[in-house]
C-alpha positions in Angstrom: -1.4 -12.0 -14.8 -4.5 -13.5 -13.3 -5.7 -16.6 -15.3 -9.1 -17.0 -13.6 -10.8 -14.1 -15.4 -14.3 -12.8 -14.5 -15.8 -11.7 -17.8 -19.1 -10.8 -19.5 -20.7 -11.5 -22.8 -22.0 -8.7 -25.1 -25.5 -9.6 -24.1 -24.9 -9.7 -20.4 -27.5 -7.3 -18.8 -26.4 -4.1 -17.1 -27.5 -5.2 -13.7 -25.7 -8.6 -13.9 -22.5 -6.8 -14.8 -22.9 -4.7 -11.6 -23.4 -7.9 -9.6 -20.3 -9.4 -11.1 -18.2 -6.4 -10.2 -19.6 -6.2 -6.7 -19.4 -9.9 -6.0 -15.8 -10.3 -7.1 -14.7 -6.9 -5.7 -13.2 -5.8 -9.0 -13.5 -2.5 -10.9 -13.7 -3.8 -14.4 -13.8 -6.9 -16.7 -13.4 -7.9 -20.3 -16.3 -8.5 -22.6 -15.9 -11.6 -24.9 -17.8 -13.3 -27.7 -18.9 -16.9 -28.0 -15.3 -17.9 -29.0 -13.8 -16.1 -26.0 -12.4 -13.4 -28.3 -12.1 -10.0 -26.5 -14.6 -7.4 -27.8 -14.0 -4.7 -25.3 -13.4 -3.8 -21.7 -16.0 -2.6 -19.2 -15.3 -0.7 -16.0 -17.4 0.7 -13.2 -16.7 4.2 -14.7 -18.4 3.1 -17.9 -21.5 2.0 -16.0 -21.7 5.2 -14.0 -21.2 7.3 -17.2 -24.0 5.4 -18.9 -26.4 6.2 -16.0 -25.3 9.8 -15.8 -26.5 10.4 -19.4 -30.1 9.7 -19.1 -31.4 12.8 -20.7 -32.1 11.4 -24.2 -35.5 11.6 -25.9 -36.5 8.1 -24.9 -35.1 5.5 -22.5 -33.5 2.4 -24.1 -35.5 -0.8 -23.8 -32.5 -2.5 -22.2 -28.8 -1.9 -21.5 -26.2 -4.7 -21.9 -22.4 -5.0 -21.5 -22.0 -4.5 -25.3 -23.8 -1.1 -25.0 -21.5 0.4 -22.4 -18.1 -1.3 -22.9 -15.1 0.5 -24.3 -14.1 -1.0 -27.6 -11.8 -2.0 -29.2 -10.0 -3.5 -26.2 -6.3 -2.7 -25.5 -4.7 -6.2 -25.1 -1.3 -7.8 -24.6 0.2 -11.2 -25.3 1.7 -13.4 -22.5 5.2 -13.0 -23.8 5.3 -9.2 -23.4 7.3 -7.9 -20.5 6.0 -6.2 -17.4 7.7 -2.9 -18.3 6.1 -3.0 -21.8 2.7 -3.7 -20.2 3.2 -0.9 -17.7 4.1 1.6 -20.4 1.0 0.6 -22.4 -1.2 1.1 -19.4 0.3 4.5 -18.6 0.2 5.6 -22.3 -3.5 4.6 -22.8 -4.7 5.5 -19.3 -6.2 2.0 -18.5 -6.2 0.0 -15.3 -6.3 -3.5 -16.8 -5.1 -5.3 -19.9 -6.8 -8.5 -21.2 -4.1 -11.1 -22.1 -4.9 -12.9 -25.3 -3.4 -15.8 -27.3 -2.4 -15.7 -31.0 -6.1 -16.0 -31.9 -7.1 -13.1 -29.7 -8.8 -15.4 -27.2 -8.9 -14.4 -23.6 -6.4 -16.3 -21.4 -5.9 -13.9 -18.5 -5.9 -10.3 -17.3 -3.1 -8.0 -16.1 -4.0 -5.3 -13.6 -1.8 -2.6 -12.1 -1.8 -4.7 -8.9 -0.5 -7.7 -10.9 2.3 -5.5 -12.4 3.4 -4.3 -9.0 3.4 -7.8 -7.6 6.5 -8.7 -9.7 8.5 -6.3 -7.5 8.0 -8.7 -4.6 10.4 -11.2 -6.3 13.2 -12.4 -4.1 16.6 -10.8 -4.6 18.2 -14.3 -5.0 15.8 -15.1 -7.9 16.7 -11.9 -9.7 20.5 -12.5 -9.2 20.2 -16.1 -10.5 18.3 -14.9 -13.6 20.8 -12.2 -14.3 23.7 -14.6 -14.1 22.2 -17.6 -15.9 20.0 -16.0 -18.6 21.8 -12.8 -19.3 25.5 -13.0 -18.4 26.0 -16.7 -19.5 23.2 -17.4 -22.1 22.5 -14.1 -23.8 26.0 -12.5 -23.5 28.0 -15.7 -23.8 30.3 -14.8 -20.9 31.7 -17.0 -18.1 29.5 -17.0 -15.0 32.2 -15.4 -12.9 33.0 -12.6 -15.5 30.3 -10.4 -13.9 29.6 -10.2 -10.2 26.0 -9.7 -9.6 24.6 -8.4 -6.3 20.9 -7.6 -5.7 19.4 -5.7 -2.8 15.7 -4.7 -2.6 15.5 -5.2 -6.4 18.5 -3.0 -7.2 21.1 -4.9 -9.2 24.7 -4.0 -8.9 27.0 -5.2 -11.7 30.8 -5.4 -11.3 33.6 -7.0 -13.3 34.9 -6.9 -16.8 33.3 -7.8 -20.1 35.1 -8.4 -23.4 34.0 -5.3 -25.4 32.8 -1.8 -24.4 29.7 -2.2 -26.5 28.6 -5.1 -24.3 28.2 -2.9 -21.3 25.1 -1.0 -22.3 23.6 -4.1 -23.8 24.0 -6.0 -20.6 22.8 -3.2 -18.4 19.7 -2.7 -20.6 18.9 -6.4 -20.5 19.0 -6.4 -16.7 16.9 -3.3 -16.5 14.1 -5.0 -18.4 13.8 -8.0 -16.1 10.7 -8.4 -14.0 11.2 -7.1 -10.4 14.3 -5.0 -11.1 14.0 -1.6 -9.5 17.3 -0.1 -10.6 20.8 -1.0 -12.0 24.1 0.2 -10.7 26.7 -0.2 -13.4 30.3 -0.9 -12.3 31.4 -2.8 -15.3 34.7 -2.4 -17.1 35.8 -3.8 -20.5 39.0 -5.1 -22.1 38.6 -3.8 -25.7 37.1 -0.4 -26.7 35.3 -1.5 -29.9 33.7 2.0 -30.2 37.0 3.8 -30.8 37.3 5.3 -34.3 40.3 3.8 -36.1 43.2 6.2 -36.4 43.7 7.1 -40.0 47.1 6.0 -41.5 49.4 8.6 -43.0 51.7 7.7 -45.8 55.2 9.2 -45.9 57.6 9.6 -48.8 56.8 10.2 -52.5 54.1 8.1 -54.2 
């Protein structure tokens, strides 16, 4: 996310909002109150739409950011993953997500460009995170139990884990990491803990 956020107040005049967008070369910004709590989001499209509908009975005395913003704002918290933020953007059809703290105060903003930037992560960084945070810490496996190779963001997993149920768990955890483009699963397992137990049959008379 971007921490230095250009924002407006509810009372910011229409023309000042246009200046902010033009000066900072951005297409939208959040609107906040006096406590920096996000009230809504305003885009260039909102401004154009406002000016396109000028056929009312009387012109308004003034237009402010609060008059044209989209509200309530769709926001995310800093601990949410990039894939989750991307899915939210796609589902709600928005270009930017204000990032808020536990009190809904603005602390940053995530744009589509910010989300794409994570795919510039170095392959070595991804490989190190997979081994240290997932294989060893999350799964509790020896570091050499799974061989991890990363090329252009595609992670290849090879080796053997303890139980069959650990395979999809590990693959899914890797797939959710920032910067991962795809996962090639070559993992084996020692114990098939998903097999149904074979029912026992008694012989002889009761």
